[in-house]
Each structure stands twice: as C-alpha cells, then as structure tokens.
LUMROBA-670860 format. One record per residue (C-alpha): residue in one letter; y, z, x. Coordinates in steps of 0.5 Angstrom, whole numbers, padded with zeros to 4 digits, always signed. Layout:
AYZX ...
This chain:
M-0037+0094-0017 Y-0033+0089-0012 E-0027+0085-0014 V-0030+0078-0013 N-0026+0076-0007 E-0029+0081-0004 K-0036+0077-0004 Y-0032+0073+0001 F-0032+0076+0009 S-0028+0070+0014 L-0033+0064+0017 H-0032+0064+0024 P-0031+0055+0026 G-0036+0051+0024 E-0040+0056+0019 I-0041+0054+0012 R-0044+0060+0007 V-0050+0058+0002 A-0053+0060-0004 D-0060+0063-0005 I-0061+0062-0012 L-0067+0067-0015 P-0072+0064-0019 G-0072+0064-0027 K-0074+0061-0034 W-0068+0057-0038 E-0066+0063-0042 D-0065+0068-0035 K-0058+0069-0032 I-0057+0066-0026 C-0057+0071-0020 C-0055+0068-0013 W-0054+0071-0006 L-0049+0068-0001 R-0050+0068+0006 H-0046+0065+0012 A-0050+0060+0016 P-0048+0056+0022 M-0048+0049+0022 A-0050+0048+0030 N-0057+0052+0028 R-0058+0047+0022 P-0060+0051+0017 S-0065+0049+0011 Y-0061+0047+0005 K-0060+0042-0001 A-0053+0040-0004 L-0051+0039-0011 S-0045+0034-0013 Y-0043+0035-0020 V-0037+0036-0024 W-0032+0043-0025 G-0031+0042-0032 A-0025+0042-0035 P-0020+0047-0031 K-0017+0052-0036 G-0024+0051-0041 A-0029+0057-0042 R-0032+0060-0037 R-0039+0063-0036 S-0041+0069-0032 I-0046+0070-0027 I-0048+0075-0023 L-0046+0073-0015 N-0048+0078-0009 G-0049+0083-0015 D-0043+0082-0018 K-0041+0079-0024 H-0037+0072-0023 L-0034+0067-0027 V-0036+0059-0027 T-0036+0052-0031 M-0039+0052-0036 N-0042+0046-0033 L-0044+0049-0027 E-0047+0054-0031 S-0052+0048-0034 A-0053+0045-0027 L-0055+0052-0024 K-0060+0053-0029 R-0063+0045-0028 I-0064+0047-0021 R-0066+0054-0020 E-0074+0054-0020 T-0079+0059-0024 D-0083+0061-0018 R-0079+0061-0012 V-0071+0061-0009 V-0068+0055-0007 T-0063+0054-0003 Y-0056+0050-0004 W-0049+0049-0002 I-0045+0049-0008 D-0037+0048-0007 A-0035+0052-0012 L-0039+0059-0010 C-0040+0058-0002 I-0032+0057-0002 N-0027+0062-0003 Q-0022+0058-0007 D-0017+0064-0007 D-0016+0063+0000 N-0012+0055+0002 D-0014+0057+0010 E-0021+0057+0008 R-0021+0050+0004 S-0017+0046+0008 N-0022+0048+0014 Q-0029+0047+0009 V-0027+0041+0006 S-0026+0038+0014 L-0033+0040+0014 M-0036+0037+0007 R-0038+0031+0010 D-0042+0035+0016 I-0045+0039+0010 Y-0047+0033+0005 A-0050+0028+0010 R-0054+0034+0013 A-0057+0036+0007 E-0065+0036+0006 V-0063+0033-0001 V-0056+0031-0005 V-0058+0033-0013 I-0052+0029-0017 Y-0052+0033-0024 L-0050+0028-0029 G-0049+0034-0034 E-0053+0035-0040 V-0055+0029-0045 P-0048+0029-0050 N-0050+0033-0057 H-0049+0026-0061 S-0054+0023-0066 F-0054+0015-0064 A-0053+0011-0070 G-0057+0016-0074 S-0063+0019-0070 A-0064+0026-0069 N-0061+0030-0063 N-0066+0032-0059 T-0063+0035-0052 C-0068+0038-0049 M-0065+0045-0047 S-0071+0048-0042 S-0073+0047-0036 D-0078+0042-0037 S-0077+0036-0033 S-0079+0028-0034 V-0078+0024-0027 F-0078+0017-0026 H-0080+0013-0020 G-0079+0006-0021 D-0085+0003-0020 N-0092+0004-0023 R-0092+0011-0024 D-0088+0009-0029 S-0092+0004-0033 K-0094+0009-0038 K-0087+0010-0041 I-0085+0002-0039 T-0091-0001-0044 Q-0088+0005-0050 F-0080+0002-0048 R-0083-0006-0048 Q-0087-0004-0056 Y-0080-0001-0058 C-0076-0007-0056 R-0081-0012-0059 S-0082-0007-0066 K-0078-0009-0072 D-0074-0004-0076 G-0080-0002-0082 E-0085+0000-0076 R-0085+0007-0074 G-0078+0008-0076 K-0079+0015-0077 S-0082+0017-0070 R-0076+0012-0066 A-0071+0017-0070 R-0074+0022-0067 L-0073+0019-0060 D-0069+0022-0054 Y-0066+0015-0053 S-0063+0018-0046 H-0070+0019-0044 E-0071+0011-0046 A-0065+0009-0042 F-0068+0011-0036 C-0074+0007-0038 L-0069+0001-0039 I-0067+0002-0032 S-0074+0003-0029 S-0075-0004-0031 L-0069-0007-0029 A-0072-0004-0023 Q-0078-0007-0022 N-0076-0013-0024 T-0071-0018-0021 K-0073-0024-0027 L-0070-0022-0033 E-0072-0027-0038 H-0080-0024-0039 N-0078-0018-0039 P-0076-0013-0045 P-0070-0013-0047 F-0068-0019-0045 D-0074-0024-0048 N-0074-0028-0054 D-0080-0023-0057 S-0074-0018-0056 R-0068-0022-0057 N-0070-0023-0064 H-0069-0016-0066 S-0063-0014-0062 D-0059-0012-0068 S-0065-0006-0069 F-0065+0001-0069 Y-0068+0002-0062 Q-0064-0003-0058 R-0057+0000-0062 N-0058+0007-0059 L-0061+0004-0053 F-0055+0001-0050 E-0051+0006-0054 A-0055+0011-0050 L-0054+0008-0043 R-0046+0008-0045 Y-0046+0015-0047 L-0050+0016-0039 M-0044+0012-0036 R-0038+0015-0040 S-0041+0022-0035 T-0035+0024-0032 W-0039+0024-0025 W-0038+0017-0024 N-0031+0017-0024 R-0030+0023-0019 I-0027+0022-0013 W-0031+0027-0009 V-0037+0024-0011 V-0036+0017-0007 Q-0037+0022+0000 E-0043+0026-0003 V-0047+0020-0004 V-0045+0016+0002 V-0046+0020+0007 S-0053+0023+0004 N-0060+0021+0007 N-0064+0023+0001 I-0061+0023-0007 T-0063+0025-0014 L-0060+0024-0021 L-0061+0029-0025 Y-0058+0029-0032 G-0061+0034-0037 S-0068+0034-0036 I-0068+0027-0033 I-0070+0025-0026 V-0069+0020-0022 H-0069+0017-0015 W-0061+0015-0012 N-0065+0009-0010 V-0068+0006-0017 V-0062+0006-0021 V-0059+0002-0015 S-0065-0003-0016 A-0063-0003-0023 A-0056-0005-0022 R-0058-0010-0016 S-0063-0013-0021 Y-0057-0015-0026 S-0052-0016-0021 L-0057-0022-0018 N-0058-0025-0026 Q-0051-0023-0029 L-0049-0031-0028 S-0056-0034-0031 D-0057-0036-0037 T-0061-0030-0040 I-0056-0026-0039 S-0050-0030-0041 S-0054-0032-0048 F-0055-0024-0048 S-0051-0020-0053 H-0045-0019-0052 E-0044-0012-0053 Y-0050-0010-0049 S-0049-0015-0043 N-0041-0010-0043 V-0045-0005-0042 L-0049-0007-0037 A-0044-0010-0033 L-0041-0004-0033 F-0047+0001-0030 S-0048-0004-0024 R-0040-0005-0022 I-0040+0003-0022 V-0047+0004-0018 L-0046-0002-0013 G-0039-0001-0012 I-0041+0007-0009 H-0047+0004-0006 Q-0044-0002-0002 M-0039+0003+0001 R-0046+0007+0003 G-0049+0000+0007 R-0042+0000+0011 W-0042+0008+0012 Q-0049+0006+0016 A-0048+0001+0019 G-0043+0004+0022 E-0037-0002+0019 R-0030+0000+0021 T-0027+0003+0014 T-0019+0005+0014 L-0016+0010+0010 L-0012+0004+0007 S-0018+0000+0004 L-0022+0007+0002 L-0016+0009-0002 R-0015+0002-0005 Q-0022+0003-0008 F-0023+0009-0010 S-0016+0013-0011 H-0017+0012-0019 R-0023+0016-0019 K-0021+0023-0022 A-0020+0030-0019 T-0018+0037-0021 D-0013+0037-0015 D-0009+0031-0013 R-0008+0032-0006 D-0017+0031-0006 K-0015+0024-0008 V-0013+0023+0000 Y-0017+0029+0002 A-0024+0026-0001 L-0024+0020+0003 L-0022+0023+0010 G-0029+0024+0012 L-0030+0016+0010 V-0026+0014+0015 Q-0029+0010+0021 D-0022+0007+0024 P-0022+0006+0032 Q-0014+0005+0031 M-0014+0013+0027 L-0013+0017+0034 D-0013+0025+0034 H-0006+0026+0033 L-0006+0021+0027 M-0012+0024+0022 V-0010+0026+0016 V-0011+0034+0016 P-0014+0038+0010 D-0009+0044+0008 Y-0008+0045+0001 S-0002+0049+0004 H+0002+0043+0002 D+0004+0041-0005 T+0002+0034-0007 A+0008+0031-0005 T+0008+0033+0001 V+0001+0031+0002 F+0003+0024-0001 R+0008+0023+0004 N+0005+0025+0010 T-0001+0021+0008 V+0003+0014+0007 L+0007+0016+0014 K+0001+0017+0018 I-0002+0009+0015 I+0004+0007+0017 E+0003+0009+0024 T-0005+0007+0024 T-0004+0001+0022 R+0003-0002+0024 S+0006-0004+0018 L+0007-0003+0011 D+0001-0006+0008 I+0001+0001+0004 L+0007-0001+0000 A+0004-0007-0003 G+0002-0007-0010 D+0005-0004-0016 I+0008+0002-0013 G+0013+0004-0019 R+0006+0006-0023 K+0007+0013-0022 N+0005+0020-0026 R+0010+0024-0022 Q+0017+0025-0023 D+0017+0029-0015 L+0016+0022-0011 P+0021+0017-0008 S+0020+0010-0010 W+0017+0007-0004 L+0011+0013-0004 L+0005+0010-0008 D+0003+0016-0013 W-0005+0016-0012 S-0006+0020-0019 A-0003+0014-0022 T-0009+0008-0025 Y-0010+0003-0020 D-0013-0002-0022 D-0018-0008-0020 L-0012-0013-0020 D-0007-0008-0017 R-0013-0008-0011 R-0013-0016-0011 R-0007-0017-0010 A-0005-0012-0005 E-0011-0015-0001 D-0008-0022-0002 I-0003-0020+0003 Q-0007-0022+0009 H-0005-0028+0008 Y+0002-0027+0009 N+0007-0025+0015 A+0013-0025+0012 T+0017-0021+0019 A+0011-0025+0023 G+0006-0019+0026 M+0013-0015+0028 D+0010-0008+0030 V+0013-0002+0025 L+0012+0006+0027 T+0015+0012+0025 E+0019+0018+0027 S+0022+0024+0023 D+0028+0026+0023 K+0026+0033+0024 E+0024+0031+0032 N+0028+0029+0037 P+0032+0023+0037 Y+0028+0017+0039 S+0022+0020+0040 G+0016+0015+0037 T+0020+0010+0043 E+0018+0015+0047 R+0011+0016+0045 Y+0010+0008+0046 L+0013+0008+0053 I+0009+0013+0055 S+0002+0010+0052 C+0005+0004+0057 G+0004+0007+0062 A+0012+0010+0063 R+0014+0016+0066 I+0019+0020+0062 E+0017+0026+0064 P+0020+0031+0069 H+0025+0026+0070 F+0026+0019+0066 H+0024+0014+0071 L+0028+0007+0069 D+0024+0003+0073 S+0017+0006+0070 C+0020+0003+0064 S+0022-0004+0066 T+0014-0004+0069 A+0012-0002+0063 L+0016-0007+0059 N+0015-0012+0064 S+0022-0014+0063 S+0030-0010+0065 E+0033-0013+0060 W+0033-0006+0055 T+0038-0004+0060 D+0043-0010+0058 Y+0043-0004+0051 I+0046+0001+0054 L+0052+0004+0051 D+0056+0006+0057 P+0053+0005+0064 Y+0059+0009+0067 G+0057+0015+0062 G+0050+0016+0066 L+0044+0015+0064 G+0040+0021+0061 K+0034+0020+0057 T+0036+0019+0051 V+0041+0013+0052 C+0035+0010+0055 L+0032+0012+0050 E+0036+0009+0045 A+0037+0003+0049 I+0030+0001+0049 S+0029+0003+0042 K+0034-0003+0041 Y+0032-0008+0046 L+0024-0007+0042 A+0028-0009+0036 V+0031-0014+0037 E+0026-0017+0042 G+0022-0018+0036 H+0016-0013+0039 R+0017-0006+0034 V+0021-0002+0030 W+0021+0005+0028 L+0022+0007+0021 R+0026+0014+0020 D+0024+0019+0015 H+0029+0023+0013 D+0026+0028+0009 G+0024+0023+0004 V+0029+0018+0005 L+0026+0012+0009 E+0031+0008+0014 C+0028+0001+0016 P+0031-0004+0019 G+0031-0011+0014 V+0035-0016+0012 C+0038-0018+0005 K+0036-0025+0003 G+0039-0025-0004 R+0041-0022-0011 V+0036-0024-0017 V+0040-0029-0022 V+0035-0030-0027 V+0029-0027-0029 G+0023-0030-0033 D+0018-0027-0039 P+0013-0022-0036 C+0006-0024-0037 F+0002-0018-0039 S-0005-0023-0042 H-0009-0028-0041 E-0008-0031-0048 D+0000-0031-0046 L+0000-0034-0039 T+0000-0042-0040 T+0006-0040-0046 V+0010-0035-0040 V+0008-0041-0035 K+0011-0047-0038 G+0018-0042-0039 W+0018-0040-0033 G+0018-0048-0030 I+0023-0049-0035 Q+0027-0043-0033 V+0027-0047-0026 A+0028-0054-0028 Q+0035-0051-0031 F+0037-0047-0025 F+0037-0053-0021 M+0039-0058-0025 N+0046-0053-0025 N+0046-0050-0019 H+0044-0052-0011 A+0044-0059-0012 S+0042-0059-0004 K+0035-0058-0006 T+0032-0065-0008 K+0026-0065-0014 E+0021-0064-0009 E+0023-0059-0006 V+0024-0055-0013 S+0017-0057-0015 L+0014-0055-0009 S+0016-0048-0010 F+0014-0048-0016 L+0007-0050-0015 K+0006-0046-0010 T+0010-0040-0013 I+0005-0039-0019 C-0001-0038-0016 A+0003-0034-0010 D+0001-0040-0005 I-0007-0037-0005 V-0013-0041-0008 H-0019-0038-0010 L-0026-0041-0007 D-0030-0037-0012 T-0033-0038-0018 H-0029-0033-0021 I-0023-0028-0022 G-0025-0022-0018 G-0028-0027-0012 S-0026-0024-0005 N-0026-0031-0001 R-0019-0034-0001 R-0014-0038+0003 R-0007-0041+0002 V-0004-0048-0002 T-0006-0054+0003 N-0003-0061+0001 D-0009-0062-0003 D-0010-0057-0008 L-0002-0059-0010 G-0005-0063-0016 S-0010-0059-0019 I-0004-0053-0020 A+0001-0058-0023 A-0005-0061-0027 W-0006-0054-0029 I+0001-0054-0032 L+0001-0061-0035 R-0005-0058-0039 I+0000-0054-0043 P+0001-0058-0049 S+0008-0060-0051 S+0012-0060-0057 S+0016-0065-0061 D+0023-0061-0059 E+0021-0061-0052 T+0029-0060-0048 G+0032-0063-0043 A+0030-0059-0038 S+0022-0059-0041 K+0021-0066-0040 F+0025-0067-0034 W+0020-0062-0029 R+0014-0065-0033 T+0017-0072-0029 L+0018-0067-0023 L+0009-0066-0024 H+0007-0072-0024 N+0009-0074-0017 F+0003-0069-0014 R-0002-0074-0015 V-0004-0072-0023 P-0009-0076-0026 D-0009-0079-0033 P-0009-0073-0038 E-0015-0074-0041 L-0018-0073-0033 L-0014-0066-0034 E-0019-0062-0036 G-0024-0064-0030 C-0019-0064-0024 V-0017-0056-0025 G-0021-0052-0022 V-0024-0046-0023 S-0020-0044-0016 V-0014-0045-0018 D-0014-0042-0026 A-0016-0036-0022 A-0011-0036-0017 I-0006-0036-0022 R-0008-0032-0027 T-0009-0027-0020 A-0001-0028-0018 S+0002-0028-0025 L-0001-0023-0030 R+0003-0017-0030 R+0009-0020-0026 R+0015-0024-0028 L+0019-0029-0025 F+0026-0030-0021 I+0030-0034-0018 T+0036-0031-0013 D+0043-0033-0012 S+0040-0036-0005 G+0036-0041-0009 H+0030-0036-0007 I+0024-0037-0012 G+0019-0032-0012 L+0013-0028-0016 G+0015-0019-0017 P+0014-0013-0021 A+0015-0014-0028 G+0019-0009-0028 L+0025-0012-0024 K+0031-0013-0027 L+0037-0019-0027 D+0042-0016-0020 D+0036-0013-0017 E+0035-0015-0009 L+0030-0019-0005 Y+0029-0016+0002 V+0024-0018+0009 I+0024-0011+0011 L+0020-0011+0018 G+0014-0009+0019 A+0012-0012+0012 R+0007-0018+0011 T+0011-0019+0004 P+0019-0019+0002 F+0020-0013-0004 I+0025-0013-0010 L+0030-0006-0009 R+0035-0003-0013 K+0041+0000-0012 T+0041+0007-0014 G+0048+0007-0015 S+0050+0013-0011 S+0050+0014-0003 I+0046+0019+0002 P+0050+0024+0004 K+0044+0027+0008 I+0044+0022+0013 M+0047+0022+0019 E+0051+0028+0018 D+0054+0027+0025 E+0058+0021+0022 T+0059+0024+0016 S+0063+0030+0019 K+0068+0024+0022 G+0069+0021+0016 Y+0063+0016+0015 I+0061+0014+0009 P+0055+0015+0008 P+0050+0008+0007 Q+0047+0006-0001 G+0041+0008-0003 F+0035+0003-0006 Q+0029+0004-0010 L+0024+0000-0009 I+0021-0004-0015 G+0016-0007-0010 D+0013-0012-0006 C+0013-0019-0008 Y+0012-0027-0007 A+0018-0031-0005 Y+0017-0038-0003 G+0020-0040+0003 L+0019-0033+0006 M+0012-0031+0007 D+0012-0033+0014 G+0017-0030+0019 E+0023-0034+0017 A+0028-0028+0015 L+0026-0025+0022 V+0030-0031+0026 E+0037-0029+0021 W+0035-0021+0023 K+0034-0022+0030 A+0041-0025+0030 V+0045-0020+0026 A+0041-0015+0030 K+0042-0018+0036 L+0050-0017+0035 W+0050-0010+0031 L+0045-0005+0036 S+0050-0005+0041 S+0057-0001+0041 P+0061-0003+0035 E+0067-0005+0038 D+0063-0009+0043 Q+0060-0013+0036 L+0066-0014+0033 L+0069-0018+0038 K+0061-0022+0040 C+0060-0023+0031 R+0066-0026+0032 A+0065-0030+0037 A+0058-0032+0036 Y+0059-0034+0027 T+0065-0038+0030 L+0063-0043+0035 V+0056-0044+0031 K+0058-0049+0028 T+0063-0052+0035 D+0061-0057+0039 Q+0060-0056+0047 A+0067-0059+0049 I+0070-0053+0045 V+0065-0048+0048 D+0068-0050+0055 E+0075-0050+0052 A+0074-0042+0050 K+0070-0041+0056 K+0076-0042+0061 A+0080-0039+0057 L+0078-0033+0057 E+0075-0034+0064 K+0083-0034+0066 T+0084-0028+0062 I+0078-0025+0066 H+0081-0026+0073 C+0088-0025+0070 G+0088-0018+0074 P+0084-0012+0077 A+0086-0007+0073 L+0082-0010+0066 W+0074-0009+0071 L+0078-0002+0073 S+0078+0000+0065 G+0071-0003+0064 G+0073-0009+0061 F+0069-0016+0060 R+0065-0016+0066 S+0062-0023+0065 L+0061-0028+0061 K+0054-0033+0059 V+0054-0039+0054 D+0047-0041+0051 D+0045-0046+0049 S+0039-0047+0044 D+0036-0052+0038 T+0039-0048+0033 T+0045-0045+0036 T+0050-0045+0040 R+0051-0036+0042 F+0057-0034+0045 S+0055-0027+0048 L+0060-0022+0052 K+0055-0018+0057 K+0060-0013+0057 D+0064-0010+0052 L+0071-0008+0049 F+0069-0001+0049 H+0071+0001+0056 L+0077-0002+0055 M+0078+0003+0048 E+0076+0009+0052 F+0082+0010+0055 R+0085+0013+0048 T+0083+0019+0050 T+0085+0019+0058 V+0092+0016+0056 D+0095+0020+0061 R+0091+0016+0067 Y+0094+0010+0066 S+0101+0008+0068 V+0106+0004+0065 K+0104-0002+0068 Q+0096-0002+0066 L+0099-0001+0059 E+0103-0007+0059 F+0097-0010+0062 F+0091-0009+0056 E+0098-0011+0051 K+0097-0017+0055 V+0089-0018+0054 V+0089-0016+0047 G+0095-0021+0045 K+0091-0027+0049 I+0085-0025+0045 K+0089-0025+0038 L+0091-0031+0040 W+0084-0034+0042 L+0080-0031+0035 R+0086-0035+0032 E+0086-0041+0036 Y+0078-0042+0035 D+0076-0040+0029 V+0073-0045+0024 D+0071-0040+0019 G+0063-0040+0021 L+0063-0033+0020 G+0060-0035+0012 K+0053-0034+0015 L+0054-0026+0016 Q+0054-0021+0009 D+0061-0019+0008 A+0064-0023+0013 Q+0072-0021+0010 L+0071-0014+0013 L+0068-0016+0020 F+0075-0020+0020 D+0079-0014+0018 A+0075-0010+0023 I+0077-0014+0029 E+0085-0014+0025 H+0086-0007+0025 Y+0083-0006+0032 V+0089-0010+0035 K+0093-0007+0031 V+0092+0000+0033 F+0092-0002+0039 E+0099-0005+0039 E+0101+0000+0034 H+0099+0006+0039 I+0099+0003+0046 S+0104+0008+0048 G+0103+0014+0042 P+0101+0020+0042 Q+0094+0020+0043 A+0091+0024+0037 A+0094+0019+0032 F+0090+0014+0036 V+0084+0017+0036 A+0085+0017+0030 E+0085+0010+0028 M+0079+0009+0033 D+0075+0014+0028 K+0077+0010+0022 L+0075+0003+0026 S+0068+0007+0028 N+0067+0007+0021 I+0068+0000+0019 S+0062-0002+0025 W+0058+0003+0023 T+0058+0000+0015 H+0057-0007+0019 R+0051-0004+0023 R+0048-0001+0017 Q+0047-0009+0016 T+0041-0008+0020 N+0037-0002+0015 V+0036+0000+0008 F+0035+0007+0006 L+0029+0008+0001 V+0030+0014-0003 
C-alpha cells in the first residue's frame, strides 16, 4: 500500500492530472484513478466547481489509485452526485488532481486553472446537499440517492410549473398534508424556471393577484425560505468560482438531486432585475422581494463579469479585487491568485504580472500585489477605500487586507476617485531597496529608448527625456558623471518637473513623495446609519460655522458655505435614480441650490445656537426656493450622493482651514497629506517612533531617522482635489532635491524674495554679482557659477545655478589652499551673511519648520568662520552636523508609511 503522496508523480510543463471516476451506486465507495494529460492534446474531461468544506472538518475515505485517500464530506457528496451508475466519467477536481502538499506544483497548476475550466466540456457547479432543515414545519425530504430532477427553463418544465401555480394560488387548508411532504428545494427551482420563462411577472405566480391573496400561506413561506437556503450555499461566496464560471463555455448547476443549466438561472435573475422597480415588485412582500433581490444580485454579478470576459473588455486586477475580494477563500493568498486568470489588461506587462507562489506568506503576497498594481496603473488608486479595515495584524497600515470585508459602499467610493486629480495626473512608479539604486529610473529610461548599457550615454538620455535640463540636478559635475550620479539627477528632474516620481519599498515601509497640508483640529461625529445622517450633517454644519466665525477671518461667508456644500457630497452628484448607480459627475453651480435645500429640510429647533442660525442664513444664498417647496427641489441624485459620501465618514477641519470628509477612525492631530500619484489626499497619523532601518548609511553618520506615519485612509478635502497642492510640492522639491548646502541658500533666497518687488531683486542681483566677480579663487573652488532671476505671475524666483557645495569641498583638502585663498573665502562668507541679513523680509513662512532652515544657514556661517583655519577633522564633524540638518529638511518632500 502506497503513502498518499506517492500517488502524485511529477507533472511536466503544461500537463495536468484528470480523475477517472468509476461507476457505482449511491451507497458504494468512491473509486478514482488519476492519469496525466498534456493540455496540448486537448484532453476530454469535465471540471467540478465546488466548496472544499471546513479545513479542520471531518474527512471521508475514498479509493484513489487503489489506496485510501481522505477528502472532505462535501467533496464526497459531490463525487457521489456526479458519478454515474454504468460508465466511467472523467473530471478535473483540484483537491484530487493537484498535489496539495507540493507548493511548487500548486503554484504552477493554479496558473493553468483558467485554461483548465475554459477547455472543460462541462463545468458542473455543485451547490451542496439540500440543508437538513424542516422548512416551517414541513417534512425533511432531502433525496440521498442518485435519482435526478432536471429543469430546462422552457416548455419541458410545463408539468412542474402547472403544479407550482396551483400551490401558489391555494389556501392552507387545501391539500395541506401533501404540501407538507414537498421537497421545497424543488419548488424553489420551479420558481426559478417560471421567472426564466416570463419577463412580465404581473400575470404569473407568485406575483399575480390570486397568489398575493395567499402570500402568507404555508406553501409560499416555505418556497421563499427554500430559495433563501439555496442562496446561502457557501459556493456563492467562494472566490474561486468567479473564474470557474466566467471562463467556462457550458455550465450546469447541481443542488442535491436537482440539475439546472446556468443560463436558466441567469434568465430568472435578469427577469427579476428588469421588474425590480415595477409596481408588481414594489407592492410585493418585502420579505420575499429581499430574497429575490439577493438571488438576482449575486447571479448577475458573476454573469456580467462573464459577459465582459467573452467580449474581451479590459479588466484590471484592481477592478477585480474591488468587486470580488469580499468572497471567501480557504487560503487568503487565493484572494489574489483566484482572480489572476481573469485579468485582461494590455498595461499588465509580463514583468509586472503577479505570479502565484505558495512559498510566500499572505502578507508578502498582498504587498507584492499592491506594488505591482501601483507600477501597472502608475497611480495610488489602490489605496483608496476603507484601508483601515483589517483582520490581519501582520500588515502595514498602507496595505489592503483582502481577507477583510470590502462592502459595496467602499467600492463605490473607491470608484468615485476617478473624478478627482489631486496630483494633476503625475505618474508614480515603484522601486525596492533590494534593487540597485535608481533601478526604477533606469527601467523608465530604457522604456523611453535611452542607451544605458554597456556605457551610460548622456546625449541618449537627453534625447529620451526631450530635455537636457536634468543635468542641472547633478550634485557634483566635477566629480565624474557615473551612471548612479546621472540616474539620481534624472530621478530628481522627473519629480520636480511633474513627470513622475518613485515610491520606494523598504521591506514594508513605503517611502512616498508628498506634502503636508495641515493638522486636524476639528473632528465631527461619524455617521454610521442612514437614519442618523441628517442629524450628523446638521452638527457638522454648526461645527464649520463656529470654527470660521472664530478663525480664518480671511475666508468669506460664501467661501465657507460653498466648501461645506461640496464637502458633504464629496463634490459628486449621482445621475441615477438609486444610491448604487454608477453614473456620477462633479458638482456644478446649478447643483448647489439642491444641496443647500437638502440641508435646510432638516428641522430647526427653538434653541438653535447663533452658529446654527448663521449657517442657515448662509445656505439661503444659494438660490434655495421657499421652504414649502424644498421637498420637491431635492433630487434623488443629491440625496444618494450625500449618503454615499458621508456614511461611515466624519467631517474634519485642519489648522490651515481645509474642510473635508475622512475615515470614521480619524482623530485630532492627524495630518492631511497629498501624496504624489494619488487622486485624493490622505489622512496620516504619526506613529510616535522613527524608522531607524531607513537609509542606514546616513544613520551611521549620526543621521536622525525619519518619522513614520500610519495611513488612516483617503479623504475628500475641499480645495485639494484638482492638483492645487502640486504647485507647492514642486516649489519645495525644487529647492531641496539637490545638494543640501546648495538648497540652504537657495531656499532662503527664494522665499525671501517671494514678496519683494523687482527693484530689490535687481539690487540683490547686483550685490551678488559683485561677490561673484571679485576674484578667480571662487571659480577655482567651484563656487557660484551663474546667477539667474526668473519672473512669473505667481512668484519671483531667485535661484543659484551652482551651489555652495563645491565651495565647502575644501573642508577635506584644506592644505591645498593658500592662506590668501582662505582669507578670500572668509570675505565671501561675510558678504553672504550680510546679504541674507539685509534682504530678509521674513518671507520664509511658507515653508514648514522655517526656523530650522534659518538655524542651518547661521550654523553654516558660524562653522565656516570658526574653522576656516582650524583642524580638518573638527571642520568635517561640523559639516556632518549641517548635513543632518539639511537631510531633515529634505524629508519634507517625502513621507514614510508603516
């Protein structure tokens, strides 16, 4: 007798196993033989779609290749149902045909499953046995035999449907005993067949008047209870079944002894869906119509995906995860792997494909999938939704937990982000700290046609980028133009110019370019139910009024009220007639009156505060009609939009005056961030600890590790949804994404002159030009190379094309310079110091932690003066301190998510 694993001999590439099921009666033991079948030979087989059953549940013994083999109780029942009495049948069944103890084989076979189900002659869906339950007092008549009852959804079912109609229209006292002995799972399929054959329901049971008179009858109660039990089969919630049904050509359902074709079930679901808003259904028993709605929604959800697959429509992995990841899987890794075969995305290049690999743990699979999706979509769209909802504790805050529930409201809000563009369409790509530095930039250049290997060609890069301005970001053009130096410069150029940025994965810590837009100082109550919505929104309005009555006097009443009206619906209105509709757009001025009217419908009270009365006065400015007409001017589209945007969210206000809606879990002192590549801003929370493992080379020099943040979730923030923050980020990034010492002066000069008139700019230019031309030694040291003043409508930007970095390089080679040169450097520093003091107009307030920058400059000047002729080691140590200060400021352009 062989051990179980000895049944499984290694498969060749493109080869599968199939199981020959030997004939037998219901009570006979199951006997199967496995054999190898190359897919290229187009083997003949059927495929079984079923639910394994509880992982630790009871097992039953079958005979596999002449040896005992344990299977779940559900699989044993399925094998008995599909086995025939007089001939061998061949099936592909994952639990038998894949060696579940071999991770490599599992990974390879999972990659073939789409083709396995697509090429099967028939896919048999086994919904399980009819539950062992006496519906409303009826006898349990579960048929534990191989005898079958087939439904066709056409005239061949006429005898069954005639009896069904009689039962629906009869009273409890008529033929009561015979009805108690009915198999109500059979009656449920009579209802399905009847629905499939009729799209006009008002003349057919149980929807016609004669049947409605007996809607509370024993028969109808049991009929809909049986349908409810049918839809409670765990098969409907299993994630693997989506692929198994979508790619199949011929599908049969098996429920106990009942057999029906998939198309019959789809026709029934479609028939109900077409009539869902009709008077026939709206006046039908609410309890019964809920069961029918559940049936229709589940069936059509799968079948619509099947239609898109057959039509060859583009289907991304992200859209599949949003639609189906709420389904169950025995192995959480299958939340991803079960959907890979359905991806039809031209952008998903081979090197970006997620490949099934069961040697990776769940957290690694989820992380790799998110990073691949970011790389493919070149955006952070995948981070939208209720990302804080997690079952697992081993995932970073920015990582979605697909083992958690992801409901329809989350999905709709995530889909709505397509209407926003918080970072003006900037592309985002990914890099890993396990790769060579700037490997993402290198891949991008190659894709643009640049020549990288075997030698780095500068001209080729300039041609590929259609610009040579990237050379301005080279830190040390005199130190050699190696590959890494150039890639670093190109990476900075692409980021500053708004082309694309790179996220870097530090083994679970995600380094993202971004900018902070404020700290949360006001938090409203969360809204968790439709019933509480109006009360909660009224409270939000009062909070907004109170805040802006006491703060931010610069905002007009119109600005405050406009920002609130757009916030409570997230600047979206629905064009459909129901809350789940997919036709949505941004708010226009014509919509504001309806939104204000929705708020003004909320009853006022005699003890309203001054803020509440002030608020109502503001809202009336938006062309709201008389109070008696308010009900008629609020469309379903506005109501649905406000409910979609506000449920399970809470209002917030930042110290910078931004109003928004964020996750229900946001708190005071959370921070509002715009992260590049995202369509919406995010709410982040400081972890209270730094991240020592980031940039260990700097840490070894005394570098202070960056602060870590938790990602709480995406948000709507009025005034930040259309790229407004990107202007500020570019300004800060351009100042900091070069050598640190250069930017100390650059940033001071730029912000000093922001509010300065042209006369002062010209005077400053002349003063520095004198400094530049006072002798050749400064040129020899790599000092100021050129000076440029740029004028624009928004700011006068003062930039130095060559930095102080080379001026400071002599710190390591003091002995190369004569005393005369050192004295000259001292004079230069004195002039810089005098200029900075003379033209400081305190314009640096726009930069966060501005005082730190002032301290850095003063520290530089002090160190330069004190150590100009001192020991080299002491000078180097002081310069390292200065480098730490500037590195801290460089982190203002990045955020680290843990």
